[in-house]
N, C-alpha and C positions, 0 to 999 in steps of 0.2 A: 504494499500500500504506499510506502515511502516515495516510490517512483511517481506514483498518481498524485500524491500531494505536491511533488515538485513540479510536475506538469501543469497542474492547476495554478500553482503560484506563478510560474513562468507566463502562462497565458494572461494572467491578470495583470502582471507587469507589462506585457507587451502592449496591452490595450491602453495602459496608462502611459502617457508620453513621458519621455525622460525628464523634461523640464518641469512638468507637472508633478512627477515623482519627487524630484529633488526639492521643489517648493515645499510640498506637502510634507515631507519628512524632515524639512528644515525649519518648519513653523511660519514659512512666508505665507501671507494671504494672497498676494499677487505674483505672477511670474515676474513682473518688473522689479520685484523686491530682491530678486536674485542678483541684479546688477549692482545693488548697494547693500548687500546682505549685512544686516546689523549684526547677527550673530555668526561670526566667521567659523567658529568652533561647530556650530549646528550644520552649516553648509558643507564643511569638510566631512563631517561624520556622516551626513546624509549621502554624499557622493561616494564615500569610501565603502559604505554598506552596499551599494549596487554593483553587482557583478557586471563587468564590462561586456561580458557575452550575452547579457539581456537585451542589448541593442546594437544594431548594425553601427559599424564605423561612421556612417554618413550621419546617423542621428547623433552620435556623440559629437561630430564636428559642427553640426548645426547648434548644439548646446554650447560648445565652447565659443562659437561666433556670437551667439546671443548674449552670453554673459560677459565675454571679454571685449566684445566689439571688434575682434580681428578675425580675418579669415585665414584658416590654417588648414593644410591637407595633413592626414595621418595615415600611417600604414595599417594601423590596428586601432580597435576600440579602446584597448588598454593604453595606448600612448595618449589618446585624447582625454581618457578619463584622468590619467596622471597630470596632464596640462591643467585640467580644471582644478585638481588638488592644489597644485603649485600656485594657481593663480589667487587662491584665498589663502 
């Protein structure tokens, strides 16, 4: 049953956009709050808890672009996730 639980959780996360997930898990009311995250620790914790493989690299790139205001290409989702963690 553990495999089924993991699949259900992954499906739920895939439906929830990455930015929405980061905002919700860090206590931000609005996506725009991510740009000026009041609680850097909460944002870092929220990002760190999300497995990079839950989202394609393009989704991570879009999140980096939205939050940092820079356009960057990454080879892997993990690289993009690490860039977000470094930003905060």
